C-alpha positions in Angstrom: 0.0 0.0 0.0 1.6 3.2 -1.1 1.6 6.4 0.9 -1.5 8.5 0.5 -1.3 12.1 -0.7 -3.6 14.4 1.3 -4.5 18.1 1.2 -5.9 20.6 3.6 -9.4 20.0 2.2 -9.1 16.2 2.5 -7.4 16.2 5.9 -10.6 15.8 8.0 -11.9 12.8 6.0 -8.4 11.2 5.4 -7.0 11.7 8.9 -9.5 12.8 11.6 -12.3 10.6 10.5 -10.1 7.6 9.6 -11.0 4.3 11.2 -7.4 3.4 11.7 -4.3 5.2 12.8 -2.8 7.6 10.3 0.9 8.8 10.2 1.0 12.2 8.5 4.3 13.2 7.0 4.5 17.0 6.7 7.0 17.7 4.0 8.1 20.0 1.1 9.6 19.5 -2.3 12.7 21.6 -1.4 13.4 19.7 1.8 16.4 17.3 1.4 15.7 15.3 4.6 12.1 14.9 3.5 13.2 13.4 0.3 15.6 11.1 2.1 12.8 9.5 4.2 10.3 9.3 1.4 11.4 5.8 0.1 11.5 4.5 3.7 8.0 5.7 4.4 6.8 4.0 1.2 8.4 0.7 2.3 7.0 1.0 5.8 3.6 1.7 4.3 3.9 -1.6 2.4 5.0 -3.5 5.5 2.5 -2.0 8.1 -0.4 -1.3 5.7 -3.0 -3.2 7.7 -2.1 -1.4 10.9 -1.6 2.2 9.8 -2.2 4.6 6.9 0.9 6.6 6.0 -0.1 10.0 4.4 1.9 12.9 3.1 0.9 16.5 3.0 3.0 19.1 1.2 3.2 22.1 3.5 3.8 24.6 0.7 0.5 23.7 -1.1 -1.4 23.1 2.2 -0.6 25.6 4.9 -3.6 25.1 7.1 -2.9 21.6 8.6 0.7 22.4 9.5 -0.3 25.6 11.2 -3.1 23.9 13.1 -0.8 21.2 14.5 2.2 23.5 15.2 4.6 22.1 12.6 7.7 24.3 12.8 10.3 22.2 11.1 10.2 19.5 8.5 10.1 16.6 8.1 7.6 16.3 11.0 5.6 13.1 11.4 2.5 13.1 13.5 0.6 9.9 14.4 -3.1 10.4 14.7 -5.2 7.8 16.6 -9.0 8.2 16.7 -8.6 11.6 15.1 -6.2 12.9 17.8 -2.4 13.5 17.6 -0.8 10.8 19.8 2.9 11.0 18.9 5.3 13.3 17.0 8.7 12.7 15.4 10.7 15.6 14.0 13.6 15.1 11.6 14.9 12.4 9.3 16.0 9.0 10.6 16.9 5.7 9.1 14.0 3.4 8.0 14.7 1.0 11.0 14.4 3.9 13.5 11.2 5.3 11.9 9.6 1.8 11.7 10.6 1.0 15.3 9.2 4.3 16.6 6.0 3.9 14.7 5.5 0.2 15.9 6.2 1.3 19.4 3.5 4.0 19.2 0.9 1.8 17.6 
């Protein structure tokens, strides 16, 4: 299951109203560390697809959600459970660290 692209307008339906946990990756095209973790998030999405949805939102095109959730630096990943932020990770990390953090939070 590939990562899901979301927007400010789809945020409520795709994240808040989701029936399963959603990891939202706040990123931008110009962000080198964001591009570094992109392939790892795709792989994690394939590996944990039944347990969590991994979504990506471009902060340049969608400024409302990052402002609402206090995103100050990117990449920032926020795990939402039952429509509420439950864990946050800021900065790039190797795939093993990202997956370990996410599994620990699920």
